[in-house]
C-alpha positions in Angstrom: -2.0 5.0 -3.4 -5.5 3.6 -3.8 -4.2 0.5 -5.6 -1.6 -0.3 -3.0 -4.2 0.2 -0.3 -6.5 -2.3 -2.0 -3.8 -4.9 -1.9 -3.6 -4.5 1.9 -7.3 -4.6 2.4 -8.3 -7.3 5.0 -11.1 -8.9 2.9 -9.1 -9.0 -0.4 -7.8 -12.6 -0.8 -7.1 -12.8 -4.5 -5.1 -10.5 -6.8 -4.4 -11.0 -10.5 -2.3 -8.6 -12.5 -1.2 -8.4 -16.2 1.3 -6.3 -18.0 1.2 -5.3 -21.7 4.1 -3.5 -23.4 4.2 -1.4 -26.6 0.4 -1.4 -26.8 -0.7 -0.8 -30.5 -3.1 2.1 -31.2 -2.4 3.8 -27.9 -0.1 6.4 -26.4 0.8 3.9 -23.6 4.3 2.3 -23.5 3.3 -0.1 -20.7 -0.2 -0.9 -19.5 -0.8 -2.6 -16.1 -4.1 -4.0 -15.0 -4.9 -5.6 -11.6 -8.2 -7.2 -10.4 -9.0 -7.7 -6.8 -11.4 -10.0 -5.1 -13.1 -9.3 -2.7 -13.2 -5.5 -3.3 -12.5 -3.0 -0.6 -11.0 0.5 -0.2 -14.3 2.0 1.1 -14.4 5.4 2.8 -14.9 5.1 6.5 -14.2 1.3 6.6 -11.0 0.2 8.4 -8.3 -1.5 6.2 -7.6 -4.3 8.6 -9.9 -6.6 10.5 -10.1 -5.9 14.2 -9.5 -8.8 16.7 -7.0 -11.1 18.2 -4.1 -12.0 15.9 -4.6 -15.3 14.0 -8.1 -15.8 15.5 -10.0 -15.9 12.1 -7.7 -18.0 9.9 -6.5 -21.6 9.5 -2.9 -20.6 8.7 -1.0 -17.9 10.6 2.5 -16.6 10.9 2.9 -16.5 14.7 5.8 -14.1 14.5 3.8 -11.4 12.6 0.3 -12.4 13.7 -0.9 -12.3 10.1 -3.0 -14.8 8.3 -1.9 -16.4 5.0 -3.2 -18.9 2.5 
């Protein structure tokens, strides 16, 4: 759950993931790693930014009110 919440975090604007299969010298069949920038998922901090839809971005989907890059 924590990883999926990090992907939805308002300040996170970059996500990079990699998958390795049949990792030697481990018990893992599949190993998945993801890095997030800017970090988030802090206790007591809201997931989403508060304000008017599309007010803090250059590109916005007017039908959803969500920013994109």
